[in-house]
N, C-alpha and C positions, 0 to 999 in steps of 0.2 A: 339495527337496534331501534325499533319503533319508538318514537317520542323522545329519544335521548340523542343529543348531538354531542358526542364525546369521542375523541379518537387521538391517538398518537400517530405521528408520521412514520410508521414503521416501513412503509414502502420507500420513503425517502432515505431512511437509514440503510435499507438493503441496497438501494441504488448507489448510494455513496460508497458503500462497502465494495460493490462490484467495480466502481470506477477506481477506487484505491487499488484493488487487485489488478486491474488492467495496467495502472501506472507501475505497479511493482513488477509486472511481467515485462514491461518495456525496460525497466532498470535491469532486470535479469538478462534480457537480450543484449543490452549495452555491455554488461559485464562479460558476457560470452565473446562479444566482438573484441573488446579490449584485451581479454585474456589471450586471444590469438594474435594480437599485434606485437611485432618485434621491431626493434631498431638496433641492429648490431653496430658496433663501432665502425666497421668497414663501410657502412652506409653513410657515415658522416665524413668520409674522406680521410686522407692521410694528413691529419692535423693534430697538433698538440692538444691533449685533453679529450680526444674522441672517446677513449675508454671510460673516462669519468662521466662524460655527458651521456653516453649510452647507459651506464649504470644508473644515473640519476633519472633518466627517462623510464627505465625499467621499474625503479622504485615508485615513481609517480604513477605509472600504469597500474602497478599492484595496489597502490593506495586507492585509486579510483575504482578498481575492480571490487575491493573490499567495501567501499562506500556503496556502490551499486547493489552488491549482494545484501548489505544491511538494509537498504531501502526496500528491496524486494521482501525480505523477511518481515520488516516492520509493516509493510502494506498487506501482507498475507494475514498477519495478526490483527491489523485494523479491520479487515473484512470480517474476520471471525467475531471480533468484538461488536461490530455493527450488527451483524446477524443475530447475535445473542441479545443485544439491546432491543432490536426490532421484535424479537420473540417475546421479550419481557413487556414491551409496549402493547403487543397484541393481547397478552394476558391481562394487563392492567386495563385496557380498553373494555374487555369483556366483563371483568369483575367490577370495575367502576360503574359501567353502564347498568349492570344488574343492581348494584346498590342504589344508584340514582333512580331507577325505575320503581323501586319499592316506596320511594317518597314522592313520586310524581303524581300530581292531581289527575284524576280520571274524568 
C-alpha cells in the first residue's frame, strides 16, 4: 500500500490460532492416553478399600479426559475465531488504507 503505513497483525493472529490448535491436539492426545489407562482394584493389592480407591481413580481419570477434550474443543474454536479475525483485519487494512490514500498529500 504505497504511501500508507497501516496494517493489522493478521499473521500474528493466524500464528496464534495455529499454536492454540497445536495445544488442543496435545490435549486430545492426552485424553486418548488417559482413556486407555486402567487401574483395577486387583492392582492395588488385597487391602480394604481397594475397590473404592479403584473407582475413585476411574472417576478422576474420566474427569481429566473430559477436561482435556474440552480444552481440545475450545482450542479448535479459538483457531477458527483467530482466523476469522485475521481475515477481518486483512479487509480492514485494505479498506482503511484505501480511505487514507484518498486524503494523502501527493
